[in-house]
C-alpha positions, 0 to 999 in steps of 0.5 A: 033258232033266232027269235024277236028277243034275240034280234032285241038283245043284240047290240053290236057287230059281235052279236050280229054275226053270232045271228048271222053264223045261226041264219047260215047254218040253218040255210035260211036266209029267205025265211029269217028276212020274211019273219023278221024285216016287217016286225013292228019293233024297228029294233028287231027289224034293223038288227035282222036287216043289219044281220042280212048285210053280212051274207054273201051275195050268193047267200043274199040271192036267196031274196031275190024273190022278195026284191020287191017286198025289200023296195017296198019296205025301203019306200014305206018305212018310217025308220031310217036305218031299217031304209038304209039296210034294206036298200043295201040289200036291194043294192045287191041284188039282180036288178033287170030291165023288165022290173024297173019300177018308176015309183022306185026310181023317183024314191031313189032321185027324190032320197039322193037329192034330199038334204035332210037324208043321211049320206048312207041312203043318199048314196045308195039311192044314187047308186040305184038310180044310176043302175036303173038308168042304165037300162035307158038312155033318156033316163040315164040323161035325166039321171046325170042332169038331177046330178049335175044341178045338184048344190053340192055344197050341202052334201057330205064327202061320200054324196060328193065323191059318188056323184063325181065318179059317176059323172066323170064316167068311173062308175061301173 
């Protein structure tokens, strides 16, 4: 059984993969997420979320029931790694039109253009905002206008590339 101490003592890809294999063998991705994603020790939460990113999409689908909880975590955490990792998981889950949250869309729009934000978080927010905007043509127009007005010289290559891909219509 995985404990906070095991997560706290994990220091790299091999350790995270070992934790993942244990969680997989127990078939308890949801229980694992609920136990550790809100840990007050950001290191424990970060390693737990990192472990979950190793799961297949099918394994991650068990987390669909805590979709909003993962969004809330991303929007409220003060830890940038926890934010990025929780967004990574949200991005891999199913998104339904009737579950679109305007607060989350606003969060993604704000963080995708925030030059103080890490590029990984910017790109995840851009992908998520794009997905949410696809449900509503008026939102897609606003989203694309936001992309077009970004002062692109301030962004890293990953953000620039994703922006170009979306604006050129090559994003699926």
